[in-house]
VOBA-840508 format. One record per atom (N, C-alpha, C): residue number from 1; atom name; x, y, z. Coordinates in pm, 1 decimal, decimal comma. Atoms other than C-alpha are relative to their C-alpha. Layout:
BEGIN
R	NUM	CA	X	Y	Z
...
END
This chain:
BEGIN
R	1	N	82,0	-73,8	92,6
R	1	CA	2414,4	46,2	-707,6
R	1	C	-124,9	44,9	73,9
R	2	N	115,4	-52,4	-72,0
R	2	CA	2150,3	274,8	-550,4
R	2	C	-127,7	-7,8	-80,6
R	3	N	130,1	2,7	67,2
R	3	CA	1780,6	277,2	-630,5
R	3	C	-57,2	140,1	-3,1
R	4	N	72,8	-125,4	14,1
R	4	CA	1584,3	575,1	-754,6
R	4	C	-143,3	-35,8	-34,4
R	5	N	139,9	34,0	22,7
R	5	CA	1220,3	591,0	-871,5
R	5	C	-19,6	-135,7	-65,5
R	6	N	32,7	135,1	46,1
R	6	CA	1053,1	257,5	-953,0
R	6	C	38,3	-19,9	-146,0
R	7	N	-38,1	34,2	136,1
R	7	CA	1202,9	96,0	-1261,2
R	7	C	127,6	68,3	-47,2
R	8	N	-120,9	-70,4	39,9
R	8	CA	1515,2	315,2	-1262,8
R	8	C	112,9	-42,4	92,3
R	9	N	-116,7	37,9	-78,6
R	9	CA	1857,3	190,8	-1148,0
R	9	C	111,0	101,0	-26,5
R	10	N	-107,8	-97,8	14,2
R	10	CA	2140,9	435,4	-1081,8
R	10	C	134,2	-73,0	7,4
R	11	N	-136,4	51,1	-3,0
R	11	CA	2496,2	335,0	-1169,6
R	11	C	91,1	122,1	-0,3
R	12	N	-88,6	-116,5	-5,1
R	12	CA	2806,1	556,9	-1138,5
R	12	C	3,8	81,3	-129,3
R	13	N	-14,1	-72,8	125,0
R	13	CA	2802,9	648,9	-1508,3
R	13	C	-129,1	18,3	-77,7
R	14	N	123,1	-7,9	79,4
R	14	CA	2459,0	587,6	-1653,0
R	14	C	-121,0	-31,1	86,6
R	15	N	127,9	35,1	-59,9
R	15	CA	2095,4	566,9	-1549,8
R	15	C	-64,2	-100,4	-95,0
R	16	N	66,8	99,5	82,6
R	16	CA	1923,6	252,8	-1675,2
R	16	C	-148,6	5,3	30,8
R	17	N	144,0	-7,8	-17,7
R	17	CA	1551,6	299,1	-1725,2
R	17	C	-61,7	-123,4	-65,2
R	18	N	65,6	118,8	53,5
R	18	CA	1352,0	-23,4	-1764,2
R	18	C	-130,9	41,3	-64,2
R	19	N	120,9	-32,7	72,9
R	19	CA	1081,1	6,9	-2022,1
R	19	C	-73,7	-130,2	-26,6
R	20	N	77,3	123,2	18,8
R	20	CA	806,4	-254,8	-2018,3
R	20	C	-59,6	-1,8	-139,4
R	21	N	61,3	23,9	129,5
R	21	CA	717,8	-383,1	-2360,6
R	21	C	-48,4	-143,1	6,1
R	22	N	55,3	131,8	-27,5
R	22	CA	487,7	-673,3	-2299,2
R	22	C	19,8	-91,7	-118,6
R	23	N	-35,4	65,8	-124,3
R	23	CA	585,3	-952,7	-2272,9
R	23	C	148,8	9,3	32,8
R	24	N	-144,0	-9,0	-23,1
R	24	CA	955,0	-853,9	-2288,6
R	24	C	35,5	135,9	57,5
R	25	N	-47,7	-126,2	-54,7
R	25	CA	1159,4	-579,4	-2120,7
R	25	C	116,8	49,4	-84,1
R	26	N	-116,8	-57,2	64,3
R	26	CA	1405,8	-341,4	-2285,4
R	26	C	63,7	99,1	96,4
R	27	N	-71,8	-93,6	-86,5
R	27	CA	1663,2	-111,4	-2129,9
R	27	C	45,8	118,2	-83,4
R	28	N	-41,7	-123,0	66,6
R	28	CA	1732,3	249,8	-2226,2
R	28	C	99,8	70,6	91,9
R	29	N	-100,7	-68,7	-81,3
R	29	CA	2045,3	433,8	-2105,6
R	29	C	-8,9	150,1	-22,7
R	30	N	-2,6	-145,0	8,4
R	30	CA	2058,1	805,3	-2029,5
R	30	C	106,0	51,6	96,7
R	31	N	-106,0	-54,1	-84,1
R	31	CA	2314,0	1033,7	-1866,4
R	31	C	-48,2	54,7	133,8
R	32	N	48,0	-55,4	-126,9
R	32	CA	2095,4	1188,8	-1597,4
R	32	C	-149,7	-20,1	14,8
R	33	N	142,2	8,9	-29,7
R	33	CA	1759,1	1166,5	-1427,9
R	33	C	-67,0	131,7	-30,7
R	34	N	70,8	-126,4	15,6
R	34	CA	1492,5	1422,4	-1508,1
R	34	C	-2,1	73,2	134,1
R	35	N	-1,4	-80,0	-122,4
R	35	CA	1483,5	1708,2	-1256,4
R	35	C	-113,1	-38,8	94,5
R	36	N	112,7	36,3	-84,6
R	36	CA	1138,3	1614,6	-1130,0
R	36	C	-72,5	-117,6	-61,9
R	37	N	69,9	117,8	47,6
R	37	CA	979,0	1273,1	-1164,3
R	37	C	-141,1	2,7	57,2
R	38	N	136,4	-3,1	-53,5
R	38	CA	598,7	1283,1	-1139,0
R	38	C	-32,3	-129,2	74,1
R	39	N	38,2	117,6	-78,1
R	39	CA	445,5	1050,1	-884,7
R	39	C	-91,4	-89,0	-82,9
R	40	N	82,3	97,6	70,0
R	40	CA	291,9	734,2	-1022,8
R	40	C	-109,8	-47,2	93,9
R	41	N	107,5	48,5	-86,8
R	41	CA	-43,4	602,6	-894,7
R	41	C	41,5	-119,1	84,7
R	42	N	-39,3	118,5	-76,4
R	42	CA	121,0	275,7	-788,4
R	42	C	86,2	34,0	121,0
R	43	N	-76,7	-41,9	-117,2
R	43	CA	348,1	468,8	-550,8
R	43	C	-93,0	45,0	112,3
R	44	N	94,8	-51,0	-99,2
R	44	CA	50,1	625,8	-374,4
R	44	C	-100,4	-105,6	42,5
R	45	N	108,3	94,7	-26,4
R	45	CA	-203,0	344,8	-397,8
R	45	C	53,8	-138,7	30,1
R	46	N	-50,7	130,9	-42,1
R	46	CA	-35,0	62,0	-210,7
R	46	C	-9,7	-7,9	151,4
R	47	N	7,8	13,2	-146,6
R	47	CA	-63,1	-80,7	138,8
R	47	C	126,9	53,8	65,3
R	48	N	-119,5	-47,9	-71,0
R	48	CA	168,1	81,7	391,3
R	48	C	56,8	-110,3	89,5
R	49	N	-47,3	112,2	-81,3
R	49	CA	193,1	-242,9	592,4
R	49	C	63,0	-103,1	-92,3
R	50	N	-70,9	90,7	91,1
R	50	CA	434,0	-501,7	454,3
R	50	C	-9,5	-147,1	35,9
R	51	N	18,7	141,1	-33,3
R	51	CA	331,5	-826,2	627,0
R	51	C	-105,9	-63,8	-89,7
R	52	N	105,9	68,5	74,9
R	52	CA	107,7	-1089,7	470,3
R	52	C	-131,2	21,6	72,3
R	53	N	19,5	10,4	144,3
R	53	CA	-152,6	-1064,9	332,8
R	53	C	15,5	131,9	-73,9
R	54	N	-8,9	-131,8	63,2
R	54	CA	-92,4	-691,4	266,2
R	54	C	97,1	2,2	-117,8
R	55	N	-99,4	-6,3	107,8
R	55	CA	218,6	-749,5	55,8
R	55	C	-41,4	-80,8	-123,2
R	56	N	51,4	74,1	116,6
R	56	CA	19,4	-983,0	-174,8
R	56	C	-87,4	89,7	-88,1
R	57	N	87,9	-92,7	72,2
R	57	CA	-183,4	-679,6	-288,2
R	57	C	86,9	98,6	-78,1
R	58	N	-80,6	-83,4	88,3
R	58	CA	-42,2	-489,0	-586,7
R	58	C	-92,4	90,1	-81,8
R	59	N	77,0	-95,1	79,2
R	59	CA	-174,9	-176,7	-757,5
R	59	C	-9,7	-48,8	-144,0
R	60	N	21,3	39,6	139,4
R	60	CA	-326,8	-260,0	-1098,2
R	60	C	-18,6	122,5	-88,9
R	61	N	30,7	-118,7	80,5
R	61	CA	-474,5	63,8	-1231,7
R	61	C	-102,6	83,9	74,2
R	62	N	107,1	-82,6	-53,5
R	62	CA	-709,3	347,9	-1157,1
R	62	C	-128,4	-35,5	-73,6
R	63	N	130,6	29,6	58,7
R	63	CA	-1077,3	274,5	-1216,5
R	63	C	-37,1	112,6	-94,2
R	64	N	40,2	-102,6	96,5
R	64	CA	-1232,4	460,4	-1507,5
R	64	C	-113,1	88,4	53,0
R	65	N	107,0	-82,5	-55,2
R	65	CA	-1498,0	607,1	-1276,2
R	65	C	50,6	141,5	28,0
R	66	N	-35,5	-139,9	-23,5
R	66	CA	-1502,6	978,6	-1190,7
R	66	C	99,2	16,8	114,8
R	67	N	-87,3	-9,5	-117,4
R	67	CA	-1328,0	920,1	-856,3
R	67	C	139,5	-57,6	-24,8
R	68	N	-129,3	63,6	29,8
R	68	CA	-1039,8	727,0	-1021,5
R	68	C	45,8	-88,1	115,7
R	69	N	-27,6	89,8	-111,3
R	69	CA	-1056,1	465,2	-744,5
R	69	C	108,9	-99,8	-37,5
R	70	N	-103,3	100,1	29,3
R	70	CA	-743,1	247,2	-726,3
R	70	C	-57,5	-141,9	2,3
R	71	N	36,1	141,5	5,5
R	71	CA	-788,8	-119,1	-820,2
R	71	C	128,1	-81,8	16,2
R	72	N	-115,7	80,7	-37,2
R	72	CA	-559,4	-401,3	-710,6
R	72	C	-10,7	-143,2	-48,5
R	73	N	-13,6	142,6	22,5
R	73	CA	-440,0	-748,5	-807,8
R	73	C	35,9	-62,5	134,3
R	74	N	-39,0	73,5	-120,2
R	74	CA	-393,7	-1012,4	-539,2
R	74	C	80,4	-121,2	-44,0
R	75	N	-84,8	113,7	32,9
R	75	CA	-106,6	-1258,5	-565,2
R	75	C	-66,7	-132,0	35,6
R	76	N	57,8	131,6	-24,0
R	76	CA	-232,2	-1616,2	-600,7
R	76	C	-149,9	-7,0	-23,8
R	77	N	144,7	-2,8	23,2
R	77	CA	-586,9	-1511,6	-697,0
R	77	C	-26,5	35,0	-146,0
R	78	N	36,1	-26,5	138,9
R	78	CA	-727,2	-1534,0	-1050,0
R	78	C	-111,1	104,9	-4,8
R	79	N	102,9	-102,0	17,0
R	79	CA	-946,2	-1254,8	-1182,0
R	79	C	50,5	135,4	45,0
R	80	N	-34,5	-133,6	-45,5
R	80	CA	-954,4	-893,8	-1075,8
R	80	C	23,3	93,2	-116,6
R	81	N	-34,3	-56,7	-129,7
R	81	CA	-857,4	-624,3	-1035,4
R	81	C	-123,3	38,2	82,3
R	82	N	107,0	-27,4	-94,2
R	82	CA	-1063,1	-532,8	-728,7
R	82	C	26,9	127,6	80,0
R	83	N	-13,0	-113,9	-90,9
R	83	CA	-1127,6	-246,5	-489,1
R	83	C	89,4	-39,6	117,6
R	84	N	-86,4	26,5	-115,7
R	84	CA	-912,5	-215,8	-175,6
R	84	C	-64,6	-100,0	95,5
R	85	N	68,0	90,0	-94,5
R	85	CA	-1171,9	-386,0	47,3
R	85	C	-10,6	-140,9	-56,7
R	86	N	11,6	133,4	60,2
R	86	CA	-1236,2	-673,0	-193,6
R	86	C	136,5	-66,3	-16,4
R	87	N	-135,0	55,2	9,8
R	87	CA	-860,6	-716,6	-247,1
R	87	C	45,1	-57,4	133,8
R	88	N	-35,4	51,6	-133,2
R	88	CA	-806,7	-752,6	128,0
R	88	C	-74,8	-128,9	29,9
R	89	N	79,4	121,4	-24,3
R	89	CA	-1089,7	-1008,7	151,1
R	89	C	58,6	-118,4	-77,2
R	90	N	-55,4	108,3	81,8
R	90	CA	-941,7	-1213,5	-133,5
R	90	C	138,7	-40,9	49,5
R	91	N	-134,3	30,7	-51,6
R	91	CA	-587,5	-1188,0	8,5
R	91	C	-9,1	-82,9	127,7
R	92	N	17,5	76,6	-123,8
R	92	CA	-707,9	-1315,7	347,6
R	92	C	-41,8	-142,9	-31,9
R	93	N	48,8	133,5	35,1
R	93	CA	-889,8	-1607,6	185,0
R	93	C	112,9	-90,4	-49,0
R	94	N	-109,5	79,5	56,9
R	94	CA	-572,0	-1720,8	8,2
R	94	C	120,7	-8,7	93,3
R	95	N	-125,8	-8,2	-74,9
R	95	CA	-290,3	-1609,7	239,4
R	95	C	-16,2	-3,0	151,8
R	96	N	21,4	-3,3	-143,8
R	96	CA	-452,2	-1602,8	583,2
R	96	C	38,4	134,9	57,5
R	97	N	-31,2	-128,4	-62,5
R	97	CA	-408,7	-1320,1	831,9
R	97	C	-8,5	-11,5	150,5
R	98	N	15,0	-13,7	-144,2
R	98	CA	-378,6	-1216,6	1193,4
R	98	C	-59,0	137,7	27,5
R	99	N	57,4	-127,3	-40,1
R	99	CA	-557,2	-937,6	1376,1
R	99	C	113,0	102,1	17,7
R	100	N	-101,6	-104,1	-12,1
R	100	CA	-357,7	-615,7	1348,5
R	100	C	16,3	45,7	144,7
R	101	N	-2,1	-51,4	-136,2
R	101	CA	-445,7	-528,2	1708,8
R	101	C	46,2	-102,7	104,6
R	102	N	-33,1	98,0	-104,8
R	102	CA	-409,2	-855,6	1904,1
R	102	C	79,3	-119,9	-52,0
R	103	N	-78,7	106,3	64,6
R	103	CA	-225,2	-1088,2	1658,3
R	103	C	-65,8	-137,4	2,3
R	104	N	73,6	126,3	4,8
R	104	CA	-493,3	-1357,9	1686,4
R	104	C	-18,0	-41,5	-146,0
R	105	N	24,8	50,7	134,2
R	105	CA	-519,9	-1579,3	1378,3
R	105	C	-144,9	23,6	-38,9
R	106	N	135,7	-29,9	46,3
R	106	CA	-822,8	-1486,2	1169,3
R	106	C	-53,3	-111,5	-88,9
R	107	N	71,2	96,4	84,2
R	107	CA	-1069,8	-1731,4	1021,8
R	107	C	-103,3	77,1	-81,1
R	108	N	97,0	-66,0	87,9
R	108	CA	-1323,6	-1653,0	752,4
R	108	C	-115,6	63,1	78,4
R	109	N	114,0	-51,2	-76,4
R	109	CA	-1596,3	-1604,5	1014,4
R	109	C	38,9	101,1	108,5
R	110	N	-41,2	-95,5	-104,1
R	110	CA	-1386,6	-1384,4	1248,5
R	110	C	70,7	122,7	-55,6
R	111	N	-73,9	-111,7	58,7
R	111	CA	-1212,0	-1146,4	1006,0
R	111	C	-93,3	116,9	-29,7
R	112	N	68,5	-123,1	38,9
R	112	CA	-1326,4	-786,3	969,1
R	112	C	105,5	93,8	-57,2
R	113	N	-89,9	-102,2	52,6
R	113	CA	-1176,1	-491,1	787,0
R	113	C	-30,5	127,9	76,4
R	114	N	16,7	-119,9	-80,8
R	114	CA	-1122,0	-192,3	1013,4
R	114	C	53,8	121,8	-74,0
R	115	N	-46,9	-128,5	50,7
R	115	CA	-1098,7	166,3	893,5
R	115	C	76,7	65,6	114,5
R	116	N	-84,7	-49,9	-107,8
R	116	CA	-807,0	289,5	1103,6
R	116	C	-43,8	138,6	44,5
R	117	N	38,8	-137,1	-31,7
R	117	CA	-912,1	654,5	1086,7
R	117	C	-148,3	26,2	-23,8
R	118	N	143,4	-17,7	17,8
R	118	CA	-1286,6	597,6	1046,7
R	118	C	-36,6	23,3	-146,3
R	119	N	47,2	-13,3	137,2
R	119	CA	-1498,3	640,3	736,8
R	119	C	-39,2	144,1	-31,0
R	120	N	24,5	-141,4	24,7
R	120	CA	-1476,3	1019,2	717,2
R	120	C	99,4	46,9	-104,1
R	121	N	-89,7	-56,5	100,2
R	121	CA	-1330,6	1212,5	427,7
R	121	C	-27,4	-54,9	-137,7
R	122	N	20,6	35,5	139,7
R	122	CA	-1293,8	1164,9	56,2
R	122	C	38,7	-143,8	-32,8
R	123	N	-47,3	134,1	34,1
R	123	CA	-1107,0	832,4	56,7
R	123	C	4,5	-90,3	123,4
R	124	N	-1,6	83,7	-120,5
R	124	CA	-1216,1	629,2	359,7
R	124	C	46,6	-141,7	-27,9
R	125	N	-38,4	136,8	33,3
R	125	CA	-1147,0	303,4	175,5
R	125	C	138,0	-7,7	-65,4
R	126	N	-136,8	4,3	51,4
R	126	CA	-789,3	392,2	81,3
R	126	C	70,3	-118,8	65,4
R	127	N	-65,8	121,3	-48,8
R	127	CA	-574,2	81,6	117,3
R	127	C	85,6	27,3	123,7
R	128	N	-82,7	-34,0	-115,7
R	128	CA	-348,4	262,3	366,8
R	128	C	-82,9	16,1	127,0
R	129	N	87,7	-22,5	-115,3
R	129	CA	-649,8	321,7	595,4
R	129	C	-70,5	-127,5	45,0
R	130	N	68,7	125,4	-30,9
R	130	CA	-755,8	-44,0	612,1
R	130	C	94,4	-99,8	65,8
R	131	N	-74,5	108,5	-63,3
R	131	CA	-631,8	-313,2	850,5
R	131	C	-95,7	-114,5	29,7
R	132	N	80,2	117,8	-33,0
R	132	CA	-752,6	-663,6	926,4
R	132	C	-8,3	-13,2	151,2
R	133	N	20,1	9,2	-145,3
R	133	CA	-900,6	-711,8	1272,7
R	133	C	-99,8	-111,3	30,2
R	134	N	99,3	97,4	-44,4
R	134	CA	-1085,6	-978,5	1465,8
R	134	C	-125,0	78,2	42,1
R	135	N	125,5	-67,1	-34,8
R	135	CA	-1448,9	-900,6	1546,4
R	135	C	4,2	65,9	137,7
R	136	N	-4,2	-65,9	-131,5
R	136	CA	-1386,2	-837,2	1919,5
R	136	C	82,2	129,3	0,6
R	137	N	-83,4	-121,3	2,7
R	137	CA	-1103,3	-587,3	1853,9
R	137	C	-67,4	111,7	-78,5
R	138	N	66,1	-101,9	81,0
R	138	CA	-1295,1	-407,5	1579,9
R	138	C	-117,0	60,8	77,4
R	139	N	113,0	-49,9	-78,8
R	139	CA	-1600,1	-379,9	1808,5
R	139	C	48,3	88,7	115,5
R	140	N	-54,3	-80,1	-110,9
R	140	CA	-1389,3	-253,1	2103,3
R	140	C	55,5	132,9	-48,6
R	141	N	-58,2	-123,6	53,6
R	141	CA	-1209,2	1,8	1886,8
R	141	C	-110,0	97,2	-39,6
R	142	N	109,7	-87,0	42,8
R	142	CA	-1532,7	133,8	1738,7
R	142	C	51,2	118,7	-78,8
R	143	N	-40,3	-122,9	68,8
R	143	CA	-1477,3	495,1	1636,7
R	143	C	121,1	67,2	64,2
R	144	N	-117,2	-57,6	-65,4
R	144	CA	-1174,4	550,8	1860,3
R	144	C	116,0	14,2	-98,6
R	145	N	-123,3	-5,7	78,8
R	145	CA	-852,8	672,9	1701,2
R	145	C	87,8	-119,4	38,1
R	146	N	-81,1	118,8	-22,0
R	146	CA	-605,3	386,7	1667,1
R	146	C	92,9	15,5	120,2
R	147	N	-93,8	-19,4	-110,1
R	147	CA	-359,8	540,0	1916,0
R	147	C	-69,1	8,5	135,3
R	148	N	75,6	1,9	-125,8
R	148	CA	-633,4	577,6	2178,4
R	148	C	-40,5	-142,6	34,9
R	149	N	40,6	138,4	-22,4
R	149	CA	-741,9	214,0	2133,4
R	149	C	118,3	-86,9	41,5
R	150	N	-120,4	80,6	-26,7
R	150	CA	-399,7	45,1	2122,1
R	150	C	120,6	83,2	-42,8
R	151	N	-113,2	-86,7	36,2
R	151	CA	-102,0	283,5	2137,9
R	151	C	109,4	-69,9	-80,4
R	152	N	-106,5	69,6	74,4
R	152	CA	146,0	18,2	2016,3
R	152	C	-41,5	-27,3	-144,9
R	153	N	49,7	20,1	136,9
R	153	CA	-71,9	-60,0	1711,7
R	153	C	-0,8	133,6	-74,1
R	154	N	-1,5	-133,1	59,9
R	154	CA	-108,5	311,8	1648,0
R	154	C	139,7	39,4	-43,2
R	155	N	-138,8	-31,0	31,2
R	155	CA	268,0	354,0	1659,8
R	155	C	46,8	-79,0	-123,2
R	156	N	-40,2	84,0	114,1
R	156	CA	321,4	62,3	1417,3
R	156	C	-61,3	51,0	-130,1
R	157	N	69,8	-46,9	120,1
R	157	CA	60,1	189,8	1170,2
R	157	C	53,3	136,2	-43,6
R	158	N	-50,1	-133,4	34,2
R	158	CA	178,8	551,2	1187,5
R	158	C	143,5	-6,0	-52,7
R	159	N	-136,8	14,0	48,6
R	159	CA	543,3	443,1	1142,9
R	159	C	0,6	-54,2	-143,2
R	160	N	8,6	55,5	135,3
R	160	CA	451,0	235,3	835,8
R	160	C	-48,0	107,0	-98,2
R	161	N	52,3	-107,4	84,0
R	161	CA	252,7	527,4	693,9
R	161	C	107,3	108,1	-19,4
R	162	N	-108,2	-98,2	4,9
R	162	CA	539,1	767,5	775,6
R	162	C	108,8	-45,2	-98,2
R	163	N	-101,5	54,8	89,9
R	163	CA	787,4	541,2	594,5
R	163	C	-45,9	10,8	-144,8
R	164	N	52,0	-8,8	135,8
R	164	CA	561,5	528,4	289,0
R	164	C	-0,1	145,1	-49,0
R	165	N	0,9	-141,5	37,6
R	165	CA	524,6	907,3	287,7
R	165	C	142,5	47,3	-30,7
R	166	N	-139,3	-37,6	26,5
R	166	CA	902,4	953,3	312,8
R	166	C	48,2	-54,6	-134,2
R	167	N	-39,1	58,8	128,5
R	167	CA	953,8	714,8	18,7
R	167	C	-60,1	78,2	-115,6
R	168	N	67,3	-75,0	105,8
R	168	CA	700,3	906,2	-188,5
R	168	C	62,6	137,9	-16,7
R	169	N	-64,9	-130,8	7,8
R	169	CA	859,0	1240,9	-102,3
R	169	C	137,3	-10,8	-64,6
R	170	N	-133,0	21,7	57,8
R	170	CA	1202,5	1104,7	-187,7
R	170	C	-11,9	-19,6	-151,3
R	171	N	20,1	22,2	142,9
R	171	CA	1070,7	987,4	-524,8
R	171	C	-37,5	127,4	-72,7
R	172	N	35,2	-128,3	59,9
R	172	CA	934,3	1333,7	-586,6
R	172	C	115,4	99,2	4,8
R	173	N	-117,1	-84,9	-7,1
R	173	CA	1275,4	1479,0	-508,4
R	173	C	-6,3	101,9	112,9
R	174	N	12,4	-94,0	-110,6
R	174	CA	1160,5	1661,3	-194,8
R	174	C	95,5	-36,7	112,2
R	175	N	-79,5	26,1	-119,9
R	175	CA	1369,5	1692,9	120,0
R	175	C	-93,2	-61,0	104,9
R	176	N	88,6	70,4	-92,7
R	176	CA	1229,2	1452,1	380,7
R	176	C	47,2	13,2	143,2
R	177	N	-37,6	-20,4	-139,7
R	177	CA	1306,6	1604,9	716,0
R	177	C	-126,3	16,8	81,4
R	178	N	123,8	2,6	-77,4
R	178	CA	979,4	1512,2	883,6
R	178	C	32,9	-43,8	140,7
R	179	N	-30,1	36,2	-139,4
R	179	CA	995,0	1504,4	1261,4
R	179	C	-121,6	-49,9	69,4
END
């Protein structure tokens, strides 16, 4: 049974759409998917890296502010939701982390949050643009592009971002022949 947009399962004869009715779930059957499924905020506002502690961070909702900033829950942490930066800090405190660049274990006093592409543009604190780094690596990287600082880390980050973009395009029904 193949997967289609979040919450929808495709079977040979019917499409089963899961409808959340708190605290229970119901299932609705239909004969076909809509031609175009609009993108959901949770598809766009999620970490592109899948290791811990990134995978403990889950989109909660868009903030009611003018910018509609994404807010996140953190698995194993009470309270929230929080901004991307605060979610990463809380996830590290509970789940631990390693430096994205050198794989050194991070302690509370050595962890920093690095903006992979710098703090330029409209959404510098987007969860996809944030990685955990030790203080020495973050200081050495400075304002360098990730691929200039550590090509292998750049390749890993860009591949993860590429995969996320392909998934989002697929969910939108677009052809994903990105080279």
